[in-house]
C-alpha positions, 0 to 999 in steps of 0.5 A: 899386151898393148905397146906403149905409144909416144906422145908429143909434148904439145899434146892437149891434155884433159884431167878427169877424176885425177886421171890425165888424158892426152888427145892426139887422135885417138886418145891416150892415158898414162899407165904404170906397168911393171914399174915403167910408165908409158902411154896407151890408147884409151877411150875419151874420158867420161864427161868430156864435151865436144861441139860435134860428133866424130866422123862416122859416128853410129846412132844406137838406141838403148831402152829408148835413149839415143847414144852415139858410138864412135869407133875411136872407143867412146860413147856420147849423148846430146848435151847443151847444144853439143855432145858429152862422153858418157859411160858405155850403155851395157847391152848396146849393139854396134857394128864396129870395134875400136882399132886395137881391141884385143880378143879372148875366146872362152868356149863359144864366146869371144870377148873384145876389150879396148881400155875399159870397154868390153864387147861380145861378138854375136849375130843379130836376127838379120844374120849380121855380125854385131858387137854387144857392150858387156859389163866390166868383169868383176874386180875381186876387191875394190877400195871404196863404194861410189856415193849413191851406189844401190845396196840392200841388207841380207842376213845382216850383211850389206851388199853394194852394187858397183859396175854391175857387180855385188860387193861386201865389206871386209876387214883383215889384218888392218886392211879394209875394203870390199870384196866381190860376192853375192848373198847365198840362197836362203838369205833373208831380206827385210826390204828390197832395193828400189832397183828390183824388177818383177818376174812372173814364173809359174804363178809365182812373182819373183823380184830380180836385181841383176843376177839376184832373185827374191821371193816374198815369204811369210813366217809362222807369225804371219810376218812377211819378208823376202828370201834370196832364191835361185833363178826361176828358170833354173839357169843357176842350178849346178849341173850334176856330173 
C-alpha cells in the first residue's frame, strides 16, 4: 500500500471532474483510506495543459497516433501549440515505469500499477524489456454509464462498454447500478454496435467487439440476425480436466 505523503500548503492545485490534484513534483491527489485522509502520488489529471513536455518524455505511436509518455506517470498529445494530458492508450509499449509502481505476479504475467495506470511486463522482438499499457481491471459494479458509451442489446438486455469492460443494469433492494457481465453464447442481437470489426476464420465472417464475437445467422423464415458465439480460435473454451 502506498504511504501517505506530506503536501506543502503553497502547492499549486488543479481540479478536474471534482477531484483536486496537487502539483509538487510529481503529482498527488487526496484519498480516503480506512477513515483517514491523506495524499498519494498520482498521474497528472486528464485534460491538464502544458507548454512543454517533461524532460525525458518518450514518443510512442499507437495505431498511427503519436503520444508522449512521461515516466512521472502520464500521457500527452500535442494540442494548440502545447500538450494536453490524455487517457493512457491501451496497447502502448514503453521502456520505463513511474517511480513507486507496485507489482503483482499472476502465473507468468507481472502487472505493474501506478495510480489508475496498469502495465504488463514483456519482451519485444529485439529481446528488450518493455511495459505494455493494459486496461483497468473490471470494477464489479459502477454507479452510472458515461455519456456516449457504446452499447448493444442482446436477448433484450442492454450491455454498456465502459473502460474496456461490459456492464448491465441492475436494481436490488432499492439500489440501482450497473454490474460487470457479458452476454452468454447463443444470445441474439438484432443490430451490431458500430465498433465491431470483422474477423474471417475458416471461411466464416465473425464480428468482434472486444472479447465478444457475433455471427450472422438466419431463422426458418429467412430473417437474419446475429448470435453471440465463442472465440473463433477456441481460446475461450473451457479446458476439461
